[in-house]
N, C-alpha and C positions, 0 to 999 in steps of 0.2 A: 671255113677257116677260123682258127682262134681268134678270140678278140684281140684289139689293139692292147687293151690292159695286160692280157696274158703275154702277148709279144714283148711288151716293155718289161714287165717284171720277170720274164724268163730270160731276157738279156742280162739284166743287172744281176740276177740270181746266178746265172752260169759264171758271170765275170767273177764274182767274189768267191763261190764255191771253188771254182779252179785255182784261185790264188790260195785259199785256205788248204786245199788238198796237196798242192804243190809244195807249200811251205811244210806240212806235216811229213812229206815224202822226202824233202831234202834234209829234214832233221830226225831221222827215225829213233824210235825208243830202242836203246840197247836190249833191255830185257822187258818181256811182256809183263804188264802190270795185273796180278792175279786179282786185285781188288776191283780195278777198272772204274769206268764212269758210265752212266746210263743216260746223260743228257748233256747238252752244252748250254752253258750260261747265255749265250747270244741269242737263244730260242725263246720265244714268248711261251710260258708255262701257265697251265690253269690250275688252280687250287683245287683241292679235294674238297667235296661239299657232303658230309655225311647225313643229310636230311633230304627228304623228298622235294624240297622247295627249289631245286636246281632245274636246269633246262631239261625239257621232256619228263619231269617228275621222276628223275633218276638220281639215287644217292650214290656217293662215291667216296672210297677210302682208300689209301696207300699203305702198303704192307712191305717191310723189308724181310725177306724170308730166308736169306742166306748170309749168315754171320761171317763168312770167309770171303764174301765178294760183294758188290754193289747192286746184285740181282734184286730187283724189287717188283711188285705188281701194283695195279689199280683196279679195284674191283667196282663194277657198275651194276647196282641193284634197281630193277624198275619198281615202281610203286604198286604195281599189280601183283607183287609177290606176297603183298600183306592183305588177307582177308580178315576183316574185323567182324565181330558180332554185330548184329543189327542194333542192339541197345547201346553199343559203345559209340560214342562221339569223338570225332577227331577234331581238334582245334586246328585251323588252318593258319593261324598266325605263325610266322616264321620264328618267334621266339619260344613258342612251346608247340612241338608237333609230337610229343611223345605218345606212345601207346599205352593207356593205362588201365590194364586188365589184370594186374596182378602176376601174369606170367610174363610181363614186358620187361625189357631191360631199359631202364631210364637214363638217359645222359643228359648233360646240360646243353643249352644253346639248340633245342630241337632235334639233336643229332640222334638217328636211329641205330641202336646197337645191337640189334637181333634179340632173340628171346628163346626161351625154352617153349617149345610148343605145348599146348594144353593136352589133356588125356586122349582126347578123341581126333587130334591133330586138326582141328577145324578152323584155326586161326592162322594159317600159313599155307603157301603153296610151294610145291617142287617145281623149280624151273630148269631148263636145259643150260648148260654151261658153254659158252663160247670162249676159246682161247685165242686171243688176238696178238698178233706181232706187227708191229709198227714198221714202216719203210724209213728211208733215209740214206740209202747206199751204203750202210755199214757204219758211217762215221757221224751221221746227224740223226736228227729226230728223237723221239722218246715217247714212252706211253703217257705222259703227262703234259704234251704240248697242246696247245689250245685247240690246233685242228683235229690231232687225234682224239682229244677228249670229246670234241663235239661230235666226231663220227662214232665213237663206242656209244656215247648216250642215245645218238639216233638209232643205232644197232640194237640196243637193249630194249628201246621202247618198241621198235617195228618187230623184232623177232620174240618179243616177250621172254626174254633170257637174260641171265647174268653173264655179264662180259667181263673176262679178266684179262687186262691188257698187260703183257709183259714187257718190263724195263730191262732188256738184256744189255750186256756189256758191249760198248762200242769200240771201233777200231780208231786208231792204231794201238790205243793203250792195251786193248785186249784183241789179239788176232785170232784168227779160226784155230781151234774149233769153239772158242768161248761163247759165242752168240748160240750155237747149236747146243752145247751142252747146258746152256741156260734154259732153252726151251725144254730139254727133257727134265730138267730138275724140277721146272714149273709143272709139267704133267706128272711126275711122281709125287710133287706136294700136294697136287689135288687128290691123288689116290690115298695119301696119308690122311689127308683131311676128311674124305668120305669113310674110310675105316675108323677113324677116331669118332666121328659123328655116330656110326653105327654102333660102336662100343658103348656110347653115352646115352642110349636110348632108354627111356624109363623101364622099370620092370613091369612085367605083364603077370598078373595073377601070382605075385611073388616070385617069379623067375626071370631072369634076364632072356631076352630073345636070342633064340639059338643056344641056350644053355639046357643041358640036362638035369643039373644039379642046382637048387636053390643057393647053397653055399658058394660053388664055383662062380654063380652069376653075380652074386653080391661082392665078392672078392674082385672080380673083373671090373664091375662098376667102381668100386671103391679105388682102383687103381687110376681109372681115368678120371674120377672127381677130384682125386687128391694128387696126382702127379702129372697128369697130361691135360688137365682142363684149361691151363693157360696156353696150350698149343693148338686149342680147338678154334678156328675161326667162325664166329657166331653166324654171320651172313650165309656163308656156304653151308654150315651144319643145318641150319633151319631151312633153307631154300634152295640149295643145289642139288640137282639130280645128275650124278656121275655117269649114269648109264645112257645120257643123251648129251654127248660132248662133241663139239664141232671145233675144228681147226681153222683159223682165218688170218691170212697174212697179206700184206700190202708192200709191194716192191720187194725189197730184199727180205721182208718178213715173211712173204711167200715161199721163198727158198726154206726158211726155217720152218714153216708149216709142214711143207712137203717133207722135209727130213724127218721132222717129229712124227708124221703120219707112217713113214716107213718103219721107223723104230717101233711104233706102237703095234704095226702089223707083225713085225718080227718077235716082240715081247709076247703077244696073244694074252693068254689068260693071266700071265704075271701082274699085269695092269688092273686086273679086277679090284674095285668094281667100275673102273673107268672103261668106257667104251666109246670109241671114236666113230661116230656114225657118218660124217660127212667132213669134207674140207673145201675152203673157198680160197683161190689163189687170185689176187688182184694186181694186175700189171707186173707179173713176177720179174725178177732181176736175173734172167738167163741171158748166157753168153755161150759162144762156141768158137772154135779154132777156123771153121769153114763158114764164112758169112752167109746168111740168107738174104732174100730179096730187100726186106725191110732194113736190115742191118747195113746195107749200102745205100740205099735210096734215103733214108731218114737218118743217116749218121750223124747229122748236124741238128737234130731234132730240138724241140723245145725242152727247157728246164734241164732234164739230165741228157746230154748227148753222148755220143760212143767215147770221145776222149775223156770226159769227166768220169764215166762209169769204168774206164780202164784204170784211172788213177785210184778210184775207189777200191777196186779188186786188188791193186798192188800194195794198198794199205791194209786190206783185210787178210789177204792170204800170206802166210811165211814166205820169204823169198825162195826158199828151195821148194815150195809146193806151188808157186805161181805158174798156172796154166790156164788157158780158156776153157779146156776141157775138163776142168776139175769137176768131180762128180756134184758137188754142190752147186756149180755154175752151169752145167750143161745136163739137163734131165735125159737127154737122148742118148748119151753114151752108156754102154752097158756095163756089166761088171757087178751090179747091185745084188745082194742076197735075196731081196724082196721082189718077186715077180711082179709086174705091173697089174696082172689080173687080181692081185690080192689087195690093190688100193681102195680106200673107201671112195665113194662117190665124190666126184670132184668138180666143182663149178669154176671155170676159168674166165676171167674178164680182160679183155685187151683194150687199149685206147688207139684211136686212130693216128695220132702223131706220136706214137712211142716206137722207137727203132728196135725194140726187143720184141715186139708184137708176134713177128713170124715163128720165133722159137716157141713161144708159149701156145700158138696155134697148133704147131707140129705136135707137142707135147699133149695137148687135147685129143689129137687124131690117134696117137699111139695108144692112149687110154681106152678110146672108143673101140679100136681094133680088138682088144681083148674083153670087151663088153662091160667095161667100167662106165657107169652113168657119168658123163662129162659134158654138160652143155657149155657152150661158148657164147659169150655176151661181147659184143663188139660196140662201143660207143663212139659215135662220130664227134668231131671237133674237141676232143680229149686228149690229155697228156699223161704221161707216166704218173702214177700215184694221185690221179685227180681227186680221188675220194677223200685224201687226207692232205692235200696241197693247200697252203694257207689261203692262196687266191681263188681256190676252186672247190672247196668242199661244201660251200653254202649255194653253189650253183643249182638250177633245176636238173641238170644231168647228172650231178653227185647225189641229189636226193632221189632221183628215178633209180639210179644204180643201188641204193641202200634198199628201196623197196623191192626191186627184183631180187636182190639176194635174199631178203626175207621170206618172200613168196616160194623160192626154190627150197630154201633151207627147212621150212616148215613141214615139207614131204618127210623129213627124218627126225625131226624134234618135236613134232606134235605128238600128243598122246594118241594112241591108236584109236581110230574113229574119227578124228579131228583133223586129219591132214588136209592139206591145201593141194589143189591141182596145179600142176605147172604147165 
């Protein structure tokens, strides 16, 4: 059984959350706000720390990537991305932790700004990219909350990967399909960054990589240096490997991840050089019109019960589109253009006291029927979104879950020959 602390915090959280959702429902926004909001002022937020002095030795930075909306991202870069020459000394002082080798880009206050790799590319590592979508039942949460920041730091450290946490627009200010469009925008933005980084590679033997003529290569390089250089994100340009991209979602973020995966499969080579190699769905926010066993037995479960979840879906879906068998709410309904057999390997995680668990398990079974690698991890004494829940993400079971994710994920993101067994 969950601890007394969890039961008490769950009771108070449900009470205030229901009141907030009901007040939003009673006074609906007449017109959807295209700019939107990506976090709530009432939730504790963690500041970005652009140096490796942060928790787990992970540097973070925030970026606003869409001028027409509030869509933002937070990048988590592990210290293992930087490979320094033996003769180079790194000062551990928090006041000065810049990398002093001529190719480095120095910033004040010890912030790591990325750098132009040296000629033989020996002073940096290319790491896989994890695109993470936070939970919060569409109306709460954020990519910069204390719990989500801690989870992403832990994930970047365990998986030895760059984590890009997406701050998508929340409901009811921005209803469906705003959050899903934001997921696709970030994926396309990553592809643009990968292409810009490739165009900005140094000349080799007087020629640009992939160019047949020196003049054409020089012209292309001049365009990137002069016109597009400010659009290049230095951390991703120096360290990101777009051919090893993983989608990861928690709660309603798992619905977004699954939607983005389907669209990536449909897009195919149009996303080059982005390749989705796997996805992780943690306690997905699935529902349906025909209730399953857990949806009956655990309807009054901890933190997010069925009544609260229904209110959240009413705030997220436009009134004319509201139905429990909506394609983004129920993955078991047909009609999709992407067959399940084309989906990437999918790890699904469920919690013992989550009333939505049975539908996630059923989706896992459907994937297995078409030979998609889809293991299921079921954690005892846990609740919905336990890996990023304020009172739960530091517990041993949440830590163990993160380690299990890293073990499975490394089958698909490790360099060939260094894969981990699962």
